[in-house]
MARTORMAR-9737 format. One record per residue (C-alpha): x, y, z; residue in three letters. Coordinates in steps of 0.001 Angstrom, whole numbers, plus 500000, padded with zeros to 6 digits. Example, Ala and Ser with C-alpha at 12.3 -4.5 7.8 and 13.67 -1.06 7.14 Angstrom:
<recs>
512300495500507800ALA
513670498940507140SER
</recs>
This chain:
<recs>
072848902907948608MET
072083903173944903LYS
075789903010944125LYS
076292899920946286ILE
073224898169944886ALA
074513898723941358THR
077917897347942295ILE
076529894272944018ILE
073920893382941408VAL
076399893793938549SER
078918891584940369LEU
081680892827938077SER
085010891419939219MET
087095894532939862VAL
090042894559937440ALA
089264891001936415VAL
086309891548934169MET
085515895016932967ALA
066562882130949238GLY
065769880268951440CYS
062405878424951337GLY
062190877343954985ALA
059012877953956938LYS
058901881072959046ALA
059659880342962673VAL
056860881267965034ASP
058438883317967793VAL
056403885105970438LYS
056563888837969756ASP
058193890512972733ALA
058075893905971030ALA
054302893970970614SER
053572892341973953SER
055777894829975763GLY
057376891995977725LYS
061038892094978540SER
063581889715980010LYS
066667889853982170ASP
069225888416979733THR
070060889345976148ILE
071874886695974120THR
074158887586971244ILE
075459884942968827ALA
078671885187966834TRP
079660883577963562LEU
082732881309963656PRO
084854884141962224ASN
084293886203965375GLU
084202883284967824SER
087944882798968255GLY
089901883522971433ALA
091613886506969796ASP
088215888179969386MET
087162887767973019LYS
087931891373974018ALA
086044892720970991ALA
083011890549971769ARG
083047891590975401GLU
083190895286974511GLU
080018894956972428ILE
078546893050975363GLY
079360895942977694LYS
077617898388975349VAL
074511896194975391ILE
074581895814979187GLU
075022899539979770THR
072251900451977342ALA
069635897986978578THR
070641897178982147GLY
070395893501981197LYS
072885890688981572LYS
074496889666978276VAL
075112886039977310GLU
077753885506974635GLN
077142882548972323LYS
080112881592970122THR
079582879091967312THR
081517876767965046THR
079153876842962069ASP
077275879504960119TYR
074059877481960234THR
074106877399964039ILE
074199881206964191THR
071450881609961599VAL
069206879100963355GLU
069850880626966788ALA
068785884071965578LEU
065779882851963596ALA
064497880560966350SER
064873883152969091GLY
067629881283970925ASN
069680884414970255ALA
068288887943970432ASP
071169889481968499LEU
073841888276966102ALA
076608889862964080PHE
076182888154960717VAL
077112888572957087GLY
074505889852954622PRO
073751886354953254GLN
073384884881956737ALA
071054887763957602TYR
068956887149954487VAL
068703883447955370GLU
067654884187958962ALA
065097886736957762ASN
063686884218955274ALA
063166881770958127LYS
061620884396960395ASN
060551887872959249LYS
060939889122962808LYS
064686889004962232VAL
065584892563961249GLN
068764894647961014PRO
069655896640964123LEU
072660898543962774VAL
075419898265960175VAL
078853899875960259PRO
079153902769957829SER
081933903316955357GLY
084855905676955841GLU
082575908572954867SER
080272907911957826GLY
077434907114955401THR
075987904081953621LEU
077432905201950274ASP
080663903327950914ASP
079446900841953526ALA
081185897887951912VAL
083871895349952570TYR
085574893194949951TYR
085347889634948736SER
088664888336947432TRP
089766885448945249LEU
093353884621946163ASN
096268882441945093VAL
099623881763946717ARG
102365884308946107LYS
104473883185943166GLY
101541881583941344GLU
099729884783940333GLU
101458885085936925ALA
099205882331935558ALA
096227884580936277TYR
097476887563934280LYS
096670888414930684LYS
098615891369929373ASP
098521893793932317SER
095241892619933892SER
094256889736936118PHE
091852887124934775VAL
090073884256936492ILE
089961881825933555ASP
092646879538935079PRO
090571878796938199ILE
088591876197936228ALA
089864872736937161GLY
091608873940940307LYS
091172872992943971LYS
088929875698945432MET
088327876772949017SER
085180878642950029PHE
084155879623953554VAL
080599878292953890SER
077686878255951493ASN
075984880671953924SER
078850883151953630SER
078261886230951498THR
081835887169950646SER
083178883652951156GLY
080739881948948776PHE
077656883790947524LYS
079358886762945884VAL
082397884958944454PRO
080327882054943141SER
077855884441941472ALA
080763886315939929GLY
082327883094938658ILE
079017882001937094VAL
078484885427935491THR
081965885384933991TYR
082179881781932790PHE
078598881450931517SER
079632883763928655LYS
081977881021927476ILE
080292878305925394ASP
081824875458927379LYS
080326876811930598TYR
077156878484929347LYS
074973876250931566SER
077102876759934692LEU
075163877448937902THR
076083878249941472GLY
075143874713942491ASP
077831873398940153ASP
080438875067942347LEU
079368873460945621LEU
081265870233945069GLN
084339869232943127GLY
085045866186941007GLY
086463864843937792LYS
083619866225935684ASP
082955869303937831LYS
084067872902937379PHE
086525872490940270PHE
088437869265940801THR
087966869662944549GLU
085966872055946743VAL
086879872667950372LEU
085106874750953009TYR
087207876529955584GLY
084282877031957967GLY
085623880548958583THR
087325883131956394HIS
090468882444958377GLN
090095878727957692GLY
089709879312953962SER
092894881401953943ALA
094730878638955814VAL
093539876098953220ASN
095275878220950592LEU
098477878914952498LEU
098958875265953510THR
098536874035949934GLY
095210872287950395LYS
093610874634947868ALA
094919876393944746ASP
092435879273944980VAL
090555880552948014ALA
087708882963948644ALA
087733885060951808PHE
087175888697952750CYS
089466891543953715ASP
088015892371957125THR
088035888815958481CYS
091763888336957886VAL
092824891916958648ALA
093904891000962172ASN
096342888394960879TYR
097866889758957658VAL
099463892958956402GLU
099880894479952955LEU
103255893457951543SER
103026895103948114SER
100490896608945760GLY
097351898564946621THR
094943897352949313ALA
091767895761947964ASN
092996895805944371LYS
093943892797942233PRO
097680892314942428GLY
097893893215946109ALA
100133890859948069VAL
099460890179951756TYR
101770888541954291LYS
100914886803957554VAL
102011889072960408LYS
104697888227962889LYS
103038886852966014GLY
099689886276964263ALA
097137884434966384ALA
095703881001965564GLU
095075879633963019PRO
097896881654961408PHE
100419881165964218ASN
102413878577962223THR
102219880499958939LEU
104187883639959790GLU
105597885284956661GLY
103491883228954224LYS
102124885362951372GLU
099169885325949005PHE
098149887419946007SER
094682888815945388VAL
093467888164941836ILE
089878889405942139SER
088078891950944320VAL
084322892495944613THR
082609894933947015PRO
079985893521949387VAL
077376895258951543LEU
078536895630955149ASN
077450893049957712SER
074666893922960176PRO
074180893354963845ILE
070763891749963451ALA
068019891345966034MET
065035889098966598ASN
062205891579967186THR
060064888735968463GLY
062292888181971491THR
063699891670972030LEU
061301894251973485SER
060617897485971609ALA
062140899368974528GLU
065369897399974343ASP
065471897755970570GLN
065354901538970890LYS
067923901596973676LYS
070306899501971617LEU
069880901590968471LYS
070435904784970445ASP
073507903363972188ALA
075169901836969142LEU
074706904964967025THR
075872907286969840SER
079072909321969820ASP
080288907253972763ALA
080340904067970683VAL
081508905845967523THR
084532907089969446ASN
085081903891971439ASN
088566902647970424PRO
087637899114971487LYS
084733899027969019VAL
086130900975966065PHE
089852900395966435LEU
092172903348965808PRO
094272903232962675LYS
097376901066963116ASP
095978899463966285SER
097586896134967123LYS
094426894821968799ASP
091992892404967159SER
088699893942966107GLY
085580893026964156MET
085298896207962166PHE
087663897951959807ARG
090142900195961586GLN
088923903759961892LYS
090372905794959045THR
087591908332958720GLY
084077908809960084LYS
083139905164960633GLU
080104904644962854LYS
077026902443963221PHE
073957903404961196LEU
070416902052961182THR
069063900482957982VAL
065860898845956840GLU
065544895248955699ASP
065250896378952054ALA
068865897558952136TRP
069866893914951761PHE
067753893283948646ASN
070843893266946391PRO
072060890234948331VAL
068677888517947937ARG
068996888997944193GLU
072060886753944169LEU
069888883742944993SER
067387884317942198LYS
</recs>
């Protein structure tokens, strides 16, 4: 954890450069009252709401049903804010959300707490990270190289695509990294994250687009709507494959797979180059402890961290699996682990 916190807080762009004030939502506390209910609702961010993810969502649903004996209602969404609000308000009992979305939901309602997070390859929290990328179209990456290293200086004045301003790896982390890097340059010494939200003639970016999903941000890049795009490795892993270079390192080139599902189905063979890579804390399955009974909370923690789920090939996909999954393919000892709310403090620091 200490290693990850240091990485996140420093926000050093690998190989590129050496809060929410809403009122807390008052939700009746099911855990303390001991009350339970017959249905458990789980909400999904837009990234995991597509048709290609249906089997993966349903498998998590089956785990929940088996563990609790309750019916599971799946709630797909088209906007990050909808998922955050559903979890904070108690309209959803569970949600698989990014770290920033979790922090926002927790700020709205302290009864929102992490249930589990996927570990890293080691089976521990030491490497429980995924990666935020800044990307350009293949063939345009030379402009972002200085000597033998990639630099992000040329992104100023470009058309930029983010995911959502509630996305950790699709906005919060890359924008913080951009501010950290450019604020050391006199011309941009007063640059803030808010300056990156919109484009314009006198803005840092000439135009700013939001893909709504990581997939959508990648499509903005590949279709020429944006010059640079932020999205993460895990959210596009089902649609692209490494074409050259080293995975999750600047200079890596990825190509849209043959037969890729929507929204990449018309972009087969299109390539992009990664110019910046920053590690991000893994995303939690979060719970609303005000609507989920203490008994169900324990059952779910026990089930999700069990060997049965760890070894479930529909949850943690085997290496080289052709199926669509939410979590990185199993290359080591990946599993779900429990964490406390404080584990996400490095993400909270990004908003200060």
